[in-house]
C-alpha positions in Angstrom: 48.0 64.0 87.6 47.7 67.4 89.6 50.5 68.4 92.1 50.0 70.3 95.1 52.6 72.4 97.2 52.6 72.4 100.9 54.8 73.7 103.7 56.2 70.8 105.5 57.0 72.8 108.6 53.5 74.0 109.2 51.3 71.2 107.6 50.9 68.5 110.0 50.1 65.9 107.7 53.8 66.0 106.5 55.1 64.9 109.8 52.7 62.1 109.9 53.7 60.9 106.4 57.4 60.9 107.7 56.5 59.0 110.8 54.8 56.2 108.9 56.5 56.0 105.5 59.0 53.0 105.2 61.6 55.0 103.2 61.5 58.1 105.2 64.7 59.0 107.0 65.7 61.8 109.6 66.5 64.2 106.8 62.7 64.3 105.9 62.0 65.3 109.5 60.3 68.8 110.1 63.3 69.6 112.5 65.7 69.3 109.9 63.9 71.5 107.4 63.2 74.0 110.2 67.0 74.1 111.2 67.6 74.6 107.4 65.4 77.6 107.3 66.5 79.4 110.4 70.2 78.8 109.8 70.4 79.4 106.3 67.2 81.0 105.1 66.2 78.2 102.9 62.5 77.9 102.0 61.2 74.2 102.4 58.2 73.1 100.5 56.9 69.8 99.5 54.9 68.6 96.4 52.2 65.9 96.5 49.3 64.4 94.5 47.1 64.4 97.6 44.6 67.4 97.6 44.4 69.8 100.7 42.6 68.3 103.7 43.3 64.6 102.8 45.9 62.5 104.4 49.1 62.6 102.6 49.7 59.5 100.5 53.2 60.6 99.7 55.3 63.7 98.7 58.8 64.9 97.6 60.4 67.7 99.8 62.7 70.5 98.5 64.2 73.5 99.8 64.7 76.7 97.6 68.2 77.9 97.9 68.7 81.5 96.6 72.2 82.9 96.2 73.7 85.6 94.2 77.1 83.5 94.2 76.0 79.9 93.3 72.5 80.9 91.7 68.9 79.9 92.8 68.1 76.3 92.6 65.9 73.6 94.3 67.6 70.9 96.4 66.0 67.8 98.0 67.7 68.3 100.4 70.6 70.7 101.5 73.6 69.2 103.7 71.3 65.9 103.5 73.4 62.8 102.5 70.2 61.3 101.1 66.7 62.1 100.7 64.3 59.6 99.2 61.3 60.6 97.2 58.1 59.4 99.4 55.9 58.8 96.2 54.9 56.1 93.9 56.1 55.8 90.3 53.1 57.4 89.0 53.4 60.5 91.1 57.2 60.7 90.4 56.5 60.8 86.6 54.3 63.9 87.4 57.2 65.3 89.3 59.6 64.8 86.5 57.0 66.5 84.1 56.7 69.4 86.8 60.7 69.7 86.9 61.0 70.1 83.1 58.4 72.6 83.0 59.3 74.7 86.1 63.0 74.8 85.7 62.5 76.4 82.2 60.0 79.2 83.6 61.5 80.0 87.0 65.0 81.4 87.6 66.1 78.2 89.1 69.5 77.4 87.8 68.9 73.6 88.5 66.9 71.1 90.5 68.6 68.3 92.5 67.5 65.0 93.7 69.6 62.9 96.3 67.6 59.6 96.4 69.0 56.5 98.0 67.4 54.2 95.6 68.6 53.9 92.1 65.1 53.3 90.8 64.4 57.0 90.3 67.2 57.5 87.8 65.1 56.4 84.8 62.2 58.7 85.6 64.7 61.8 86.3 64.9 64.4 83.5 68.7 64.1 83.9 71.7 62.0 83.6 74.1 61.1 86.5 75.6 64.4 88.1 77.4 63.0 91.3 77.9 59.6 92.8 79.1 58.7 96.2 79.6 55.5 98.5 76.9 55.0 101.2 77.8 53.0 104.3 75.6 51.0 106.7 76.0 48.8 109.6 73.4 46.3 110.5 73.0 46.4 114.3 71.0 43.3 114.7 73.9 40.5 115.3 74.9 40.1 118.9 77.2 42.6 120.4 80.0 40.0 120.5 79.8 39.4 116.7 79.8 43.2 116.0 82.9 43.4 117.8 84.4 40.6 116.0 83.6 42.1 112.7 85.7 45.4 113.7 89.2 45.3 111.9 91.4 43.8 114.4 94.5 46.1 114.4 92.9 49.4 113.3 89.6 49.3 115.4 89.5 46.5 118.1 93.0 47.2 119.3 92.5 50.9 119.4 89.2 50.7 121.3 91.1 48.4 123.9 93.9 51.1 124.0 91.3 53.9 124.9 89.8 51.6 127.5 93.2 51.1 129.1 94.0 54.8 129.2 91.1 55.2 130.4 89.4 57.9 128.5 86.5 59.4 130.2 83.1 59.7 128.2 80.1 61.7 128.0 76.8 61.9 125.9 74.0 64.2 125.8 72.9 67.7 124.4 74.4 70.0 126.9 75.9 73.5 126.1 79.1 72.3 127.4 79.1 69.2 125.2 78.2 71.4 122.1 81.0 73.9 122.9 83.6 71.2 123.2 82.3 69.4 120.0 82.5 72.8 118.0 86.2 73.5 119.1 87.2 70.1 117.8 85.2 70.6 114.6 86.9 73.7 114.0 90.5 72.0 114.6 89.2 69.3 112.2 88.1 71.7 109.5 91.1 73.6 109.7 93.2 70.4 109.4 91.3 69.7 106.3 91.6 73.3 104.9 87.7 73.7 105.0 85.5 76.1 107.1 83.2 75.0 109.8 79.6 75.0 109.7 78.4 77.8 112.0 77.5 77.0 115.5 74.1 78.0 115.2 73.5 75.2 112.8 74.3 72.5 115.6 72.2 74.7 118.2 69.2 74.7 115.8 69.4 71.0 115.3 69.7 70.3 118.9 66.7 72.6 119.6 64.5 71.2 116.8 65.1 67.5 116.7 65.8 66.5 120.4 65.3 64.0 121.8 66.7 62.5 118.3 70.0 64.3 118.6 73.1 63.3 120.8 76.7 64.4 121.0 79.4 61.9 122.5 82.6 63.2 123.6 85.8 61.6 124.8 88.3 63.4 127.0 91.8 62.7 128.5 92.3 64.1 131.8 89.4 66.4 131.2 90.7 67.6 127.8 88.2 67.0 125.0 89.9 64.9 122.1 87.3 63.5 120.0 83.5 63.9 119.7 80.6 62.8 117.3 77.2 64.2 116.4 74.5 61.8 115.6 70.5 62.0 114.6 68.1 59.1 114.9 64.8 58.4 113.3 62.7 55.2 114.2 65.3 52.4 114.1 68.2 54.1 112.5 70.8 56.2 114.0 72.7 58.5 111.6 76.5 59.4 112.3 76.7 62.9 110.8 79.5 64.7 112.0 82.7 63.6 113.6 85.9 65.6 114.8 89.1 65.3 116.8 92.3 66.7 118.0 95.2 65.1 115.9 97.6 65.2 118.9 95.6 62.5 120.6 94.9 60.2 117.5 97.2 57.4 119.1 94.7 56.9 121.9 92.1 55.5 119.6 89.3 58.1 120.9 87.4 57.9 117.5 87.1 54.0 117.2 86.1 54.1 121.1 83.4 56.6 120.4 82.0 54.6 117.5 82.0 51.4 119.4 80.2 53.4 122.3 77.6 54.5 119.6 77.2 51.1 118.3 76.7 49.4 121.6 74.4 52.1 123.0 72.3 52.2 119.7 71.7 48.5 119.8 70.7 48.7 123.3 68.0 51.1 122.7 66.6 49.2 119.8 68.2 50.5 116.7 68.7 48.1 113.7 70.9 50.2 111.3 73.8 52.7 111.9 73.8 55.1 108.9 77.6 56.1 108.5 76.8 58.3 105.7 78.0 59.2 102.3 81.8 59.4 101.3 83.3 60.8 98.2 84.5 58.1 95.8 88.0 59.6 95.7 88.4 59.7 99.5 90.0 56.3 99.9 91.0 56.8 103.4 87.5 57.6 104.8 86.0 54.7 102.7 88.7 52.4 104.2 87.9 53.7 107.9 84.1 53.1 107.6 84.7 49.7 106.2 86.9 48.6 109.1 83.6 48.8 111.4 82.0 46.0 109.2 79.9 48.3 107.1 78.3 47.4 103.9 78.6 50.0 101.1 76.5 50.8 97.9 76.8 53.6 95.4 74.1 56.4 95.6 73.7 58.9 92.7 72.5 62.4 92.7 70.5 63.8 89.7 70.5 67.3 88.8 68.4 69.0 86.1 69.7 70.5 83.9 72.9 68.0 84.2 76.4 69.5 85.0 75.0 73.0 85.7 76.3 74.9 88.8 79.6 72.8 89.4 82.0 75.8 88.8 81.5 77.7 92.2 81.9 74.4 94.2 85.0 73.6 92.2 86.5 77.0 93.2 86.3 76.0 96.9 88.9 73.2 96.2 91.6 75.5 94.7 94.7 75.2 96.7 95.0 79.0 97.4 91.4 79.0 98.7 91.9 75.8 100.9 95.0 77.4 102.2 93.4 80.4 103.1 90.7 78.5 105.1 93.1 76.9 107.0 95.0 80.2 108.4 91.9 81.9 109.4 91.3 82.7 113.2 88.6 80.9 114.9 86.2 83.7 115.2 86.6 84.9 111.5 86.4 81.0 110.3 83.3 80.4 112.1 81.6 83.6 110.8 83.0 82.8 107.2 81.5 79.5 107.4 78.2 80.8 108.3 77.9 83.1 105.5 79.5 80.7 103.0 77.5 77.6 103.6 74.3 79.6 103.0 75.3 79.7 99.4 76.5 76.0 99.0 73.6 73.8 100.4 
């Protein structure tokens, strides 16, 4: 079966496929791909069995990442929690053959797929590389039932505490909200000894994916204390980034923001809230997401050849490296994040 390559940021057939395919997500969207290209210099392309000029029957999208630090590779897709192949079994079989042939001929260190469904594992020329928990919340029950499903002490009471304060709340995509979100993001990343993504990444997402992007910020006496960044596609809302000022955690601002997100998403017709992936070792975050009544299942990333390219990522977890990240000034930390994440998508 012959494969054809296309540029999903230029070929209008790709956006039509994403709009209609039941397995497509926000990460397949042209805006996400363009933001990756503009921010990090990655080259997006898609493979399909559909000849040029005909409506796309399916496709698999990749970004080519070229790095002198981590090596060149194909990823489907960088910084995406998941990216399901939008093809049938026969087309995926041809793709698997292409992966074997191309990886051996090109200078790509590896090729990585991040599917939601486990059905692709058997056809992938690789064994399991990484696995995560993936959390979703069904928004179709009545609002009262959704609230009752929240953990009584950890979530319900903290929401009620936030409402008694009361905390002020704003949603939108304004420059002010983005600046407040980013300051909180830098605080949070420093707390976790990680570098922040560059602010241009979020500006590009807003510019290229609106109106499917929203920021929500909670404040006390005008001071931003928590924020979340979400994306939406059809009837699914994706929680992608969250951040907070730990001095105000007792006020319940994060549970308050998530409850606002649940109520408003449901009111706008969303049926699913995607809470994203969680590292299997991160028991605290797994527990936190579960307290909202989410359902979790394991997702598996496949890398060909298996196990290649893990050394550089492991180096970022060294105590000395993480300690350095936590002590960098804001201006340097932001610039360093912009340079580093280009190599680690």
